[in-house]
NUMI-625922 format. One record per residue (C-alpha): residue number from 1; residue in three letters; x, z, y. Coordinates in Angstrom, 2 decimals. Layout:
REM residues N
PT   resi   resn        px        pz        py
PT    NUM    Ala         X         Z         Y
...
END
This chain:
REM residues 554
PT   resi   resn        px        pz        py
PT      1    Met     21.86    -97.96    -72.57
PT      2    Arg     25.53    -98.16    -73.08
PT      3    Asn     25.16   -101.55    -74.40
PT      4    Lys     24.09   -102.46    -71.07
PT      5    Ile     26.84   -100.81    -69.04
PT      6    Thr     29.28   -103.02    -71.49
PT      7    Lys     27.42   -106.09    -71.22
PT      8    Ile     27.75   -105.56    -67.44
PT      9    Leu     31.58   -104.88    -67.59
PT     10    Glu     32.45   -107.93    -69.71
PT     11    Asn     30.27   -109.91    -67.48
PT     12    Ala     32.37   -108.24    -64.53
PT     13    Leu     36.05   -108.60    -66.10
PT     14    Asn     35.23   -112.38    -67.02
PT     15    Val     33.80   -113.58    -63.43
PT     16    Ser     37.31   -111.69    -62.22
PT     17    Met     39.27   -113.89    -64.04
PT     18    Arg     37.78   -116.65    -63.59
PT     19    Lys     37.82   -115.85    -59.84
PT     20    Gly     41.75   -115.27    -60.28
PT     21    Gln     41.29   -111.78    -59.13
PT     22    Leu     42.72   -110.69    -62.64
PT     23    Pro     45.05   -112.47    -64.95
PT     24    Glu     43.39   -114.22    -68.42
PT     25    Val     43.83   -111.26    -70.58
PT     26    Ser     42.23   -109.82    -74.14
PT     27    Leu     39.36   -107.94    -73.45
PT     28    Pro     39.92   -104.18    -75.24
PT     29    Tyr     36.84   -102.81    -76.85
PT     30    Ile     35.28   -101.29    -73.43
PT     31    Glu     34.53    -96.92    -73.97
PT     32    Val     31.45    -96.63    -72.06
PT     33    Glu     31.02    -92.71    -72.12
PT     34    Ala     28.80    -90.19    -70.64
PT     35    Pro     31.12    -87.99    -68.36
PT     36    Ala     31.14    -84.26    -68.99
PT     37    Asn     30.05    -83.64    -65.03
PT     38    Pro     26.76    -85.36    -64.49
PT     39    Asp     28.14    -85.74    -60.44
PT     40    His     30.22    -88.51    -62.51
PT     41    Gly     27.38    -90.76    -63.21
PT     42    Asp     25.30    -91.22    -65.98
PT     43    Tyr     28.21    -93.40    -67.62
PT     44    Ala     31.62    -93.78    -67.02
PT     45    Ala     34.04    -96.59    -67.99
PT     46    Asn     37.70    -96.67    -68.27
PT     47    Ala     38.49   -100.57    -68.71
PT     48    Ala     40.44   -100.90    -65.68
PT     49    Leu     43.26    -97.87    -67.24
PT     50    Ile     43.28    -99.67    -70.41
PT     51    Leu     43.56   -103.44    -68.55
PT     52    Ala     46.37   -101.70    -66.26
PT     53    Ser     49.31   -102.85    -68.40
PT     54    Gln     48.06   -106.18    -69.80
PT     55    Ala     46.92   -107.26    -65.58
PT     56    Lys     50.00   -105.67    -64.66
PT     57    Gln     48.50   -103.96    -61.66
PT     58    Asn     47.31   -100.60    -60.33
PT     59    Pro     43.93    -99.35    -62.20
PT     60    Arg     42.49    -98.58    -59.09
PT     61    Lys     42.65   -101.77    -57.71
PT     62    Ile     41.77   -103.19    -61.41
PT     63    Ala     38.55   -100.68    -60.93
PT     64    Gln     37.60   -102.43    -57.43
PT     65    Ile     37.60   -105.79    -58.66
PT     66    Ile     35.47   -104.61    -61.21
PT     67    Gln     33.01   -103.24    -58.99
PT     68    Glu     32.95   -106.09    -56.41
PT     69    Asn     31.63   -108.63    -59.12
PT     70    Ile     29.79   -106.34    -60.72
PT     71    Ser     26.11   -108.34    -61.21
PT     72    Asp     23.00   -106.00    -62.09
PT     73    Pro     19.95   -108.70    -63.42
PT     74    Glu     17.83   -106.14    -64.74
PT     75    Asn     18.20   -103.97    -61.69
PT     76    Ile     18.90   -100.82    -63.31
PT     77    Ile     22.19    -99.52    -61.71
PT     78    Glu     21.65    -97.22    -58.79
PT     79    Lys     25.03    -97.23    -58.05
PT     80    Thr     28.51    -97.28    -59.12
PT     81    Gln     31.78    -95.37    -57.78
PT     82    Ile     35.10    -95.32    -58.66
PT     83    Ala     36.90    -92.45    -59.39
PT     84    Gly     40.32    -90.47    -60.42
PT     85    Pro     42.85    -92.84    -61.69
PT     86    Gly     40.23    -96.01    -61.95
PT     87    Phe     37.07    -94.76    -64.16
PT     88    Val     34.10    -97.06    -63.11
PT     89    Asn     31.14    -94.74    -62.78
PT     90    Phe     27.60    -96.05    -62.61
PT     91    Phe     24.29    -94.07    -61.96
PT     92    Leu     21.50    -95.41    -63.19
PT     93    Lys     17.80    -95.56    -61.32
PT     94    Asp     15.31    -92.58    -62.89
PT     95    Ala     12.75    -95.68    -63.83
PT     96    Leu     14.97    -96.78    -66.72
PT     97    Trp     15.35    -93.01    -68.24
PT     98    His     11.33    -92.62    -68.17
PT     99    Glu     10.80    -96.11    -69.45
PT    100    Ala     13.34    -94.95    -72.57
PT    101    Leu     10.86    -92.03    -73.16
PT    102    Lys      8.09    -94.96    -74.30
PT    103    Asn     10.85    -96.46    -76.65
PT    104    Ile     11.32    -92.97    -78.54
PT    105    Asp      7.96    -92.43    -79.12
PT    106    Glu      7.16    -96.32    -80.29
PT    107    Gln      9.98    -96.24    -82.46
PT    108    Asn      9.24    -92.78    -83.60
PT    109    Glu     11.43    -92.23    -86.85
PT    110    Lys     13.26    -94.94    -86.49
PT    111    Tyr     14.42    -94.37    -83.37
PT    112    Gly     18.16    -93.61    -83.98
PT    113    Ser     18.37    -96.87    -86.31
PT    114    Ile     20.54    -99.54    -85.30
PT    115    Asp     21.92   -103.34    -86.27
PT    116    Gln     25.89   -102.25    -86.19
PT    117    Gly     26.42   -103.08    -89.66
PT    118    Gly     24.48   -106.24    -89.94
PT    119    Gly     23.87   -105.53    -93.82
PT    120    Lys     27.63   -105.21    -94.93
PT    121    Lys     28.13   -103.60    -98.58
PT    122    Val     29.56   -100.87    -98.07
PT    123    Gln     30.76    -98.30   -100.71
PT    124    Val     31.29    -94.65   -100.21
PT    125    Glu     32.65    -92.52   -102.75
PT    126    Phe     32.87    -89.12   -102.78
PT    127    Val     33.02    -85.39   -104.38
PT    128    Ser     34.80    -87.14   -107.66
PT    129    Ala     35.84    -83.93   -108.97
PT    130    Asn     37.03    -83.66   -112.45
PT    131    Pro     34.73    -82.38   -115.15
PT    132    Thr     36.61    -79.53   -116.14
PT    133    Gly     34.79    -76.96   -114.43
PT    134    Pro     31.90    -76.24   -111.52
PT    135    Leu     32.40    -77.46   -107.82
PT    136    His     33.55    -74.98   -105.58
PT    137    Ile     33.28    -75.44   -101.63
PT    138    Gly     36.04    -77.32   -101.34
PT    139    His     34.18    -80.24   -102.87
PT    140    Ala     31.08    -79.30   -101.39
PT    141    Arg     32.26    -80.10    -97.58
PT    142    Gly     33.53    -83.06    -99.23
PT    143    Ala     30.05    -83.71   -100.55
PT    144    Val     28.20    -83.20    -97.39
PT    145    Val     30.92    -84.66    -95.61
PT    146    Gly     30.38    -88.16    -97.79
PT    147    Asp     26.52    -87.83    -97.97
PT    148    Val     26.16    -87.45    -94.34
PT    149    Ile     28.48    -90.73    -93.90
PT    150    Ala     26.50    -92.86    -95.96
PT    151    Asn     23.26    -91.98    -94.27
PT    152    Leu     24.25    -92.51    -90.91
PT    153    Leu     26.31    -96.16    -91.83
PT    154    Met     22.06    -96.77    -93.52
PT    155    Ser     21.15    -95.65    -89.72
PT    156    Ala     23.15    -97.88    -88.88
PT    157    Gly     22.41   -101.22    -90.28
PT    158    Tyr     24.72   -101.22    -93.45
PT    159    Arg     24.23   -101.55    -97.20
PT    160    Ile     25.20    -98.77    -98.61
PT    161    Ser     26.39    -97.50   -102.43
PT    162    Lys     27.57    -93.78   -102.91
PT    163    Glu     29.74    -93.52   -106.05
PT    164    Tyr     30.80    -90.28   -108.17
PT    165    Tyr     34.22    -91.76   -109.74
PT    166    Ile     34.48    -89.51   -112.94
PT    167    Asn     37.78    -88.34   -113.80
PT    168    Asp     37.37    -88.17   -117.66
PT    169    Ala     40.72    -90.26   -119.04
PT    170    Gly     43.46    -87.89   -117.99
PT    171    Asn     45.53    -85.01   -120.00
PT    172    Gln     43.22    -82.72   -117.71
PT    173    Met     40.40    -83.52   -120.21
PT    174    Asn     42.48    -82.91   -123.49
PT    175    Asn     43.44    -79.43   -121.79
PT    176    Leu     39.81    -78.52   -121.30
PT    177    Gly     39.03    -79.19   -124.83
PT    178    Lys     41.91    -77.25   -125.55
PT    179    Ser     40.43    -74.31   -123.49
PT    180    Val     37.19    -74.59   -125.49
PT    181    Leu     38.77    -74.14   -128.75
PT    182    Leu     41.23    -71.80   -127.55
PT    183    Arg     38.10    -69.60   -126.27
PT    184    Tyr     36.59    -70.58   -129.63
PT    185    Arg     38.72    -69.08   -131.67
PT    186    Glu     39.50    -66.00   -129.61
PT    187    Leu     35.46    -65.85   -130.17
PT    188    Thr     36.05    -65.67   -133.70
PT    189    Gly     38.07    -62.56   -133.60
PT    190    Glu     41.78    -64.23   -132.81
PT    191    Lys     43.86    -63.28   -130.71
PT    192    Ile     45.06    -65.75   -128.17
PT    193    Glu     47.64    -66.28   -126.13
PT    194    Phe     46.42    -68.61   -123.12
PT    195    Pro     48.83    -71.13   -121.93
PT    196    Glu     49.04    -72.15   -117.99
PT    197    Thr     47.68    -75.61   -118.16
PT    198    Cys     44.30    -74.13   -119.74
PT    199    Tyr     41.25    -73.72   -118.11
PT    200    Arg     40.00    -69.89   -118.21
PT    201    Gly     36.66    -69.53   -116.18
PT    202    Asp     34.03    -68.14   -118.00
PT    203    Tyr     31.83    -71.28   -117.83
PT    204    Ile     34.63    -72.23   -120.57
PT    205    Lys     33.69    -68.80   -123.07
PT    206    Glu     29.99    -70.23   -122.29
PT    207    Ile     30.69    -73.73   -124.08
PT    208    Ser     32.39    -72.27   -126.78
PT    209    Gly     29.91    -69.58   -127.32
PT    210    Glu     27.32    -72.23   -127.42
PT    211    Ile     29.17    -74.09   -130.00
PT    212    Leu     29.79    -71.04   -132.28
PT    213    Ser     26.45    -70.23   -132.04
PT    214    Arg     25.36    -74.12   -132.99
PT    215    Glu     27.76    -75.04   -135.92
PT    216    Gly     29.35    -71.65   -136.73
PT    217    Asp     33.25    -71.43   -137.23
PT    218    Lys     33.74    -74.80   -139.22
PT    219    Tyr     36.48    -76.11   -136.66
PT    220    Leu     38.75    -73.12   -137.77
PT    221    Lys     39.54    -75.20   -140.24
PT    222    Ser     39.06    -78.53   -139.07
PT    223    Asn     41.91    -81.00   -137.82
PT    224    Glu     43.09    -79.88   -134.28
PT    225    Glu     43.11    -83.15   -132.39
PT    226    Glu     39.63    -84.52   -133.72
PT    227    Thr     38.33    -80.58   -132.82
PT    228    Ile     40.29    -80.80   -129.03
PT    229    Arg     38.67    -84.25   -128.83
PT    230    Tyr     35.06    -83.26   -129.85
PT    231    Phe     35.38    -80.09   -127.58
PT    232    Thr     36.66    -82.53   -124.67
PT    233    Ser     33.47    -84.66   -125.34
PT    234    Ile     31.15    -81.59   -125.16
PT    235    Ala     32.34    -79.74   -122.55
PT    236    Gly     32.79    -82.56   -120.12
PT    237    Gln     28.97    -83.73   -120.81
PT    238    Glu     27.76    -80.14   -120.00
PT    239    Ile     30.05    -79.60   -116.91
PT    240    Leu     29.05    -82.87   -115.71
PT    241    Glu     25.74    -82.34   -115.98
PT    242    Glu     25.90    -79.17   -114.20
PT    243    Ile     27.90    -80.56   -111.57
PT    244    Lys     24.95    -83.35   -111.08
PT    245    Ile     22.07    -80.18   -110.88
PT    246    Asp     24.20    -78.38   -108.51
PT    247    Leu     24.44    -81.55   -106.01
PT    248    Arg     21.14    -82.55   -106.53
PT    249    Asp     20.00    -78.80   -105.47
PT    250    Phe     22.66    -79.32   -102.17
PT    251    Gly     21.01    -82.67   -101.75
PT    252    Val     23.50    -85.01   -103.04
PT    253    Thr     22.67    -87.76   -105.32
PT    254    Phe     24.66    -90.94   -106.29
PT    255    Asp     23.74    -94.72   -106.74
PT    256    Glu     26.87    -94.72   -109.49
PT    257    Tyr     28.81    -92.60   -111.98
PT    258    Phe     31.73    -94.69   -112.56
PT    259    Ser     33.44    -93.39   -115.88
PT    260    Glu     37.49    -94.16   -115.57
PT    261    Lys     37.41    -95.02   -118.98
PT    262    Glu     36.03    -98.12   -118.33
PT    263    Leu     39.27    -99.44   -116.19
PT    264    Tyr     41.13    -98.65   -119.61
PT    265    Lys     38.66   -101.23   -121.58
PT    266    Asn     40.17   -104.44   -123.06
PT    267    Asp     43.57   -103.03   -121.75
PT    268    Gly     42.70   -103.25   -118.23
PT    269    Val     44.89   -101.57   -116.30
PT    270    Thr     47.64   -102.90   -118.52
PT    271    Arg     46.48   -106.89   -117.63
PT    272    Leu     46.03   -106.05   -113.95
PT    273    Leu     49.72   -104.67   -113.77
PT    274    Asp     51.37   -107.43   -115.86
PT    275    Lys     49.34   -109.78   -113.17
PT    276    Leu     51.17   -107.47   -110.13
PT    277    Gln     54.38   -107.83   -111.91
PT    278    Lys     54.34   -111.40   -112.46
PT    279    Gln     53.05   -111.79   -108.70
PT    280    Gly     56.86   -110.06   -107.58
PT    281    Phe     54.70   -106.29   -106.59
PT    282    Ile     56.12   -104.52   -109.62
PT    283    Tyr     59.31   -103.69   -111.06
PT    284    Ser     61.06   -102.13   -114.02
PT    285    Asp     64.10    -99.99   -114.11
PT    286    Gly     64.48   -100.20   -117.70
PT    287    Glu     62.00    -97.14   -118.73
PT    288    Thr     59.95    -97.10   -115.71
PT    289    Leu     57.42    -99.55   -113.61
PT    290    Trp     57.49    -99.11   -110.14
PT    291    Phe     55.17   -100.85   -107.57
PT    292    Lys     57.37   -101.81   -104.27
PT    293    Thr     54.98    -99.79   -101.96
PT    294    Thr     57.65    -99.97    -99.02
PT    295    Asp     56.88   -103.42    -98.70
PT    296    Phe     53.55   -102.50    -97.32
PT    297    Gly     55.00    -99.60    -94.57
PT    298    Asp     55.18    -96.62    -97.79
PT    299    Glu     58.30    -94.54    -97.43
PT    300    Lys     59.20    -95.42   -101.11
PT    301    Asp     58.33    -97.07   -103.98
PT    302    Arg     55.69    -95.50   -106.78
PT    303    Val     55.83    -95.14   -110.42
PT    304    Val     52.77    -97.02   -112.03
PT    305    Ile     54.10    -96.59   -115.56
PT    306    Arg     55.94    -93.23   -116.68
PT    307    Lys     59.08    -93.43   -119.20
PT    308    Asn     56.77    -92.12   -122.05
PT    309    Gly     54.76    -95.42   -121.55
PT    310    Glu     51.63    -93.62   -119.84
PT    311    Pro     49.79    -95.29   -116.79
PT    312    Thr     49.85    -93.02   -113.53
PT    313    Tyr     47.06    -92.02   -111.47
PT    314    Phe     48.72    -94.69   -108.86
PT    315    Ala     47.98    -97.25   -111.54
PT    316    Ala     44.35    -96.23   -112.76
PT    317    Asp     43.41    -96.38   -109.23
PT    318    Ile     44.76    -99.82   -108.47
PT    319    Ala     42.51   -101.05   -111.36
PT    320    Tyr     39.50    -99.10   -109.61
PT    321    His     39.98   -100.36   -106.20
PT    322    Leu     39.61   -103.95   -107.78
PT    323    Asn     36.90   -102.72   -109.53
PT    324    Lys     35.16   -101.97   -106.05
PT    325    Phe     35.54   -104.81   -104.86
PT    326    Ser     34.87   -107.20   -107.63
PT    327    Arg     31.55   -105.91   -106.99
PT    328    Gly     30.86   -107.15   -103.46
PT    329    Phe     32.12   -104.54   -100.90
PT    330    Glu     33.23   -105.47    -98.13
PT    331    Met     34.15   -102.02    -97.00
PT    332    Ile     35.55    -99.14    -99.13
PT    333    Ile     35.68    -95.67    -97.86
PT    334    Asp     37.16    -92.71    -99.81
PT    335    Ile     36.26    -88.84    -99.37
PT    336    Trp     39.38    -87.08   -100.39
PT    337    Gly     40.91    -83.48    -99.68
PT    338    Ala     43.52    -82.68    -97.74
PT    339    Asp     46.08    -82.21    -99.90
PT    340    His     46.01    -86.25   -100.65
PT    341    His     47.72    -87.19    -97.19
PT    342    Gly     50.35    -88.76    -99.09
PT    343    Tyr     48.90    -90.39   -101.57
PT    344    Met     46.89    -92.95    -98.47
PT    345    Pro     50.14    -95.51    -97.65
PT    346    Arg     50.73    -96.23   -101.53
PT    347    Met     46.66    -96.85   -101.58
PT    348    Trp     46.62    -99.50    -98.80
PT    349    Ala     49.88   -100.69   -100.40
PT    350    Gly     47.76   -101.53   -103.80
PT    351    Ile     44.95   -103.27   -102.06
PT    352    Gln     47.02   -105.10   -100.10
PT    353    Ala     48.93   -106.52   -102.98
PT    354    Leu     45.50   -107.10   -104.28
PT    355    Gly     45.03   -109.56   -101.38
PT    356    Tyr     42.53   -107.51    -99.42
PT    357    Asp     42.78   -106.25    -95.55
PT    358    Lys     44.44   -102.84    -95.26
PT    359    Asn     41.32   -101.69    -92.92
PT    360    Ala     38.74   -102.62    -95.61
PT    361    Leu     39.98    -99.58    -97.34
PT    362    Lys     38.80    -96.04    -94.76
PT    363    Ile     40.06    -92.85    -96.28
PT    364    Ile     38.46    -89.38    -94.88
PT    365    Leu     41.01    -86.31    -95.26
PT    366    Val     38.67    -83.53    -96.13
PT    367    Gln     40.10    -79.55    -94.64
PT    368    Leu     40.08    -76.63    -96.55
PT    369    Val     37.27    -74.21    -96.39
PT    370    Asn     37.82    -70.54    -95.40
PT    371    Leu     34.90    -68.93    -96.89
PT    372    Leu     34.93    -65.20    -95.16
PT    373    Arg     32.41    -62.17    -97.00
PT    374    Gly     32.99    -59.17    -95.01
PT    375    Gly     36.43    -60.51    -93.04
PT    376    Val     37.80    -61.60    -96.56
PT    377    Pro     38.60    -64.84    -97.58
PT    378    Ala     37.43    -65.48   -101.19
PT    379    Ala     40.02    -66.83   -103.74
PT    380    Met     39.91    -70.28   -105.34
PT    381    Ser     41.36    -71.62   -108.84
PT    382    Thr     39.63    -73.84   -110.57
PT    383    Arg     41.95    -72.92   -113.94
PT    384    Ser     41.56    -68.54   -113.47
PT    385    Gly     37.81    -68.67   -112.62
PT    386    Glu     38.19    -66.30   -109.80
PT    387    Phe     36.66    -69.26   -107.06
PT    388    Val     33.52    -68.95   -105.31
PT    389    Thr     31.24    -72.20   -106.28
PT    390    Leu     29.01    -74.39   -104.52
PT    391    Arg     26.25    -72.81   -106.77
PT    392    Glu     27.04    -69.31   -105.37
PT    393    Val     26.97    -70.60   -101.94
PT    394    Leu     23.49    -72.29   -102.37
PT    395    Asp     21.95    -68.96   -104.10
PT    396    Glu     23.15    -66.87   -101.04
PT    397    Val     22.28    -69.16    -97.90
PT    398    Gly     20.46    -72.18    -99.47
PT    399    Lys     20.68    -75.72    -98.64
PT    400    Asp     20.08    -76.40    -95.22
PT    401    Ala     22.50    -73.41    -94.01
PT    402    Ala     25.18    -74.79    -96.41
PT    403    Arg     25.19    -78.20    -95.33
PT    404    Tyr     25.03    -77.89    -91.49
PT    405    Asn     27.80    -75.47    -91.85
PT    406    Phe     29.89    -77.70    -94.02
PT    407    Leu     29.27    -80.02    -90.67
PT    408    Met     30.31    -77.87    -87.83
PT    409    Arg     33.57    -78.97    -87.43
PT    410    Arg     35.44    -82.78    -87.84
PT    411    Ser     36.20    -82.88    -91.56
PT    412    Asp     40.14    -83.02    -90.92
PT    413    Ser     40.03    -79.54    -89.37
PT    414    His     39.96    -76.08    -91.45
PT    415    Leu     36.89    -74.52    -91.47
PT    416    Asp     35.86    -71.13    -91.27
PT    417    Phe     32.43    -70.63    -93.32
PT    418    Asp     30.97    -66.92    -92.22
PT    419    Leu     28.20    -66.60    -94.94
PT    420    Glu     26.67    -63.42    -92.97
PT    421    Leu     26.45    -65.57    -89.89
PT    422    Ala     24.89    -68.68    -91.79
PT    423    Lys     21.86    -66.25    -92.80
PT    424    Lys     21.19    -64.63    -89.32
PT    425    Gln     17.60    -65.58    -87.92
PT    426    Ser     18.80    -65.85    -84.00
PT    427    Ser     20.93    -68.16    -81.62
PT    428    Glu     24.27    -67.13    -83.17
PT    429    Asn     23.05    -69.25    -86.25
PT    430    Pro     23.59    -73.08    -85.47
PT    431    Val     21.32    -74.34    -87.91
PT    432    Tyr     18.37    -71.69    -86.99
PT    433    Tyr     19.07    -72.67    -83.21
PT    434    Val     18.29    -75.79    -83.88
PT    435    Gln     15.51    -75.72    -87.02
PT    436    Tyr     13.53    -73.28    -84.61
PT    437    Ala     13.68    -75.88    -81.79
PT    438    His     11.53    -78.46    -83.72
PT    439    Ala      9.51    -75.44    -84.89
PT    440    Arg      9.05    -74.18    -81.38
PT    441    Ile      7.79    -77.90    -80.39
PT    442    Cys      4.97    -77.96    -83.66
PT    443    Ser      3.60    -74.95    -82.36
PT    444    Ile      3.63    -75.98    -78.58
PT    445    Leu      2.05    -79.06    -79.78
PT    446    Lys     -0.64    -77.18    -82.22
PT    447    Met     -1.30    -75.16    -79.72
PT    448    Ala     -2.17    -77.88    -77.12
PT    449    Gln     -4.13    -79.25    -79.65
PT    450    Asp     -6.41    -75.91    -80.53
PT    451    Arg     -6.83    -75.94    -76.23
PT    452    Gly     -8.17    -79.57    -76.75
PT    453    Val     -5.75    -81.47    -75.33
PT    454    Asp     -4.54    -84.26    -77.24
PT    455    Pro     -1.14    -85.33    -77.82
PT    456    Pro     -0.79    -87.61    -74.63
PT    457    Val      0.61    -91.49    -74.84
PT    458    Tyr      2.68    -92.86    -72.23
PT    459    Ala      0.11    -94.75    -70.50
PT    460    Asp     -1.56    -91.84    -69.62
PT    461    Ile      1.29    -89.84    -68.21
PT    462    Asp      3.15    -89.40    -64.65
PT    463    Pro      7.10    -89.41    -66.00
PT    464    Ala      8.40    -89.30    -62.19
PT    465    Leu      6.89    -85.74    -62.52
PT    466    Leu      9.59    -84.83    -65.00
PT    467    Asp     12.05    -84.44    -62.41
PT    468    Leu     13.46    -80.81    -62.90
PT    469    Pro     17.45    -80.95    -63.40
PT    470    Glu     16.78    -79.86    -66.93
PT    471    Glu     14.10    -82.50    -67.95
PT    472    Lys     16.43    -85.05    -66.19
PT    473    Lys     19.25    -83.59    -68.82
PT    474    Leu     17.06    -83.58    -71.72
PT    475    Ile     15.65    -87.38    -71.32
PT    476    Lys     19.55    -88.46    -70.81
PT    477    Leu     20.53    -86.63    -74.01
PT    478    Leu     17.38    -88.08    -76.32
PT    479    Val     18.61    -91.72    -74.81
PT    480    Arg     21.82    -90.86    -75.83
PT    481    Tyr     20.88    -89.99    -79.59
PT    482    Pro     21.25    -93.88    -80.57
PT    483    Glu     24.48    -94.02    -79.01
PT    484    Thr     25.75    -90.66    -80.91
PT    485    Ile     24.85    -92.49    -83.89
PT    486    Phe     26.86    -95.72    -83.37
PT    487    Gly     29.72    -93.68    -82.41
PT    488    Ala     29.51    -91.42    -85.37
PT    489    Ala     29.21    -94.31    -87.53
PT    490    Arg     31.88    -96.30    -86.01
PT    491    Ser     34.56    -93.22    -86.32
PT    492    Leu     33.01    -92.20    -89.30
PT    493    Glu     32.56    -88.53    -87.71
PT    494    Pro     29.26    -86.69    -89.27
PT    495    His     30.33    -83.56    -86.97
PT    496    Arg     29.09    -85.82    -83.73
PT    497    Val     25.53    -85.49    -85.01
PT    498    Thr     25.99    -81.66    -84.89
PT    499    Phe     27.38    -81.46    -82.10
PT    500    Tyr     24.66    -83.89    -80.50
PT    501    Leu     21.51    -81.34    -81.98
PT    502    Asn     23.46    -78.02    -80.96
PT    503    Glu     23.31    -79.42    -77.03
PT    504    Leu     20.05    -81.07    -77.65
PT    505    Ala     18.15    -77.25    -79.02
PT    506    Gly     20.53    -75.28    -76.56
PT    507    Val     19.04    -77.41    -73.45
PT    508    Phe     15.87    -77.51    -74.82
PT    509    His     15.44    -73.39    -75.27
PT    510    Ser     17.05    -72.88    -72.10
PT    511    Tyr     14.36    -75.03    -70.60
PT    512    Tyr     11.37    -73.93    -72.09
PT    513    Asn     12.40    -70.16    -71.48
PT    514    Lys     12.29    -71.00    -67.88
PT    515    Asn      9.10    -73.52    -67.87
PT    516    Lys      5.55    -73.85    -68.89
PT    517    Val      4.75    -76.61    -71.08
PT    518    Ile      0.75    -75.95    -71.17
PT    519    Ser     -0.40    -75.11    -67.59
PT    520    Glu     -3.33    -75.18    -65.46
PT    521    Asp     -1.79    -78.40    -64.22
PT    522    Gln     -3.32    -81.36    -66.27
PT    523    Arg     -1.01    -84.13    -65.15
PT    524    Leu      1.94    -81.93    -65.76
PT    525    Thr      1.22    -80.35    -68.98
PT    526    Ala      0.66    -84.33    -70.33
PT    527    Ala      4.00    -85.37    -69.06
PT    528    Arg      5.64    -82.18    -70.64
PT    529    Leu      3.71    -82.55    -73.68
PT    530    Phe      4.98    -85.68    -73.68
PT    531    Leu      8.68    -85.31    -73.44
PT    532    Val      8.71    -82.47    -75.75
PT    533    Lys      7.21    -84.96    -78.53
PT    534    Ala     10.25    -86.83    -77.55
PT    535    Ile     12.48    -83.96    -78.41
PT    536    Arg     10.69    -83.18    -81.81
PT    537    Ile     11.24    -86.80    -82.68
PT    538    Val     14.79    -86.72    -81.96
PT    539    Leu     15.47    -83.38    -83.40
PT    540    Gln     13.70    -84.81    -86.72
PT    541    Asn     15.33    -87.54    -86.88
PT    542    Ala     18.94    -86.21    -86.49
PT    543    Leu     18.14    -83.62    -88.87
PT    544    Lys     17.41    -85.99    -91.52
PT    545    Ile     20.67    -87.82    -91.15
PT    546    Leu     22.09    -84.27    -92.13
PT    547    Gly     19.85    -83.97    -94.99
PT    548    Val     18.53    -80.66    -93.15
PT    549    Ser     14.92    -80.24    -93.31
PT    550    Ala     12.89    -79.87    -90.14
PT    551    Pro     10.36    -77.15    -90.40
PT    552    Glu      7.29    -76.66    -88.35
PT    553    Lys      7.01    -73.05    -88.63
PT    554    Met      9.79    -70.36    -88.99
END
């Protein structure tokens, strides 16, 4: 529906320019939105306000010119009006909304799928936590954000690959092996002082205990460097397998697990840096190699090779992103923790030096989660072991509540996750409220069948009977579902789907509490059953995007 209005606007603007009523201007992306106040129409456009500076005219005057040149070949517009500083409001005919119900029923599980991406190949890389400890709730939020962004883009017609980058080549892995060795020695009776750089969680003791039980104390006398390397390998593999299990139980799977070690094979990172140095993007100050990121807008140049000859994370990340592009991805999406905000400009500089457009790399920042338990925030620290893990949250509230709650705010906003609220079976708990709407509709449809009323088809109903304000609001909400998917996919904002579901469930419950769906009036019953069937389709499709189940009974 919004696309139809957009095309009508674009046509009106082009006609206005051909007539000379408006100067020739470049048409921006036209925002067509559903107004918060239904008195302002079904859709409102801000094109006049956007064009005012280019056209050097008053936006209300531009709005009047647009309004005069609107043509409606499909006869969908009831009326238009100019409001505020220059908004053009559109009121659509009721028959159009009724026809949309038929479209929902016909498309069923495909309703909401759009061809926005045109098969464009996109990679979404997320979580990518070091295999040095279990996933905590900060990782969990990034996991569900990345997973749902991938789902959104698939629904919008993109070809998606989900990837986990295994940071298994840095000093943190050596520290992991050293931590396991120290616990191993401690378990054999040796008194140990733990360095600050080591990991102290109970999982380290468990891994050390398994090694001791399986292989005895032979590593007490072995070469320490070789032992640390061996313990690093064992611990890294075991922790990564646990991470995969936790993610799978969280509903998150990956198409690819990419090891950082792959980048260093055949001196890959060194050869890339040499090439960039010859191209003038990297320079030496005698001891250190620097990347000229300031040439691309960064606040200062960045080190790629340290004084000791070791490459930085940035050097590896340049190589990694080149590897991504070389695999044919046209757009790359990275999901990072908010503490990486300052890292963004150097990565954009890196891909531009490689010859790619800055806009080919999208970076989504995910803010911290404040997990509340009895009103007291839980401490998190991957070294001390005093963090709250994803597994603990899953065991306490379940996959559905965990995923939904992590999506209750914009990813770049702090999130308070109340465990007690997430377990409540009441309207206070958003995921329960939405799932209950779906289960309630399933119950209504079953009740109708038990009474001998078959699920109605559009040809047998009179949609004009759905004339209550709440019914009209519900229909318009259903029609806006594909628009929600379009907007969420374009902006990479999965919380929009959650907000949409909260509103749809709220309007439905309010409607159902006031009105009977099944009554003595057979024609009205058929129309209302068709409406709730359409609501069920949309609830199910939207919950699938979020990776949350749509139960038939609760």
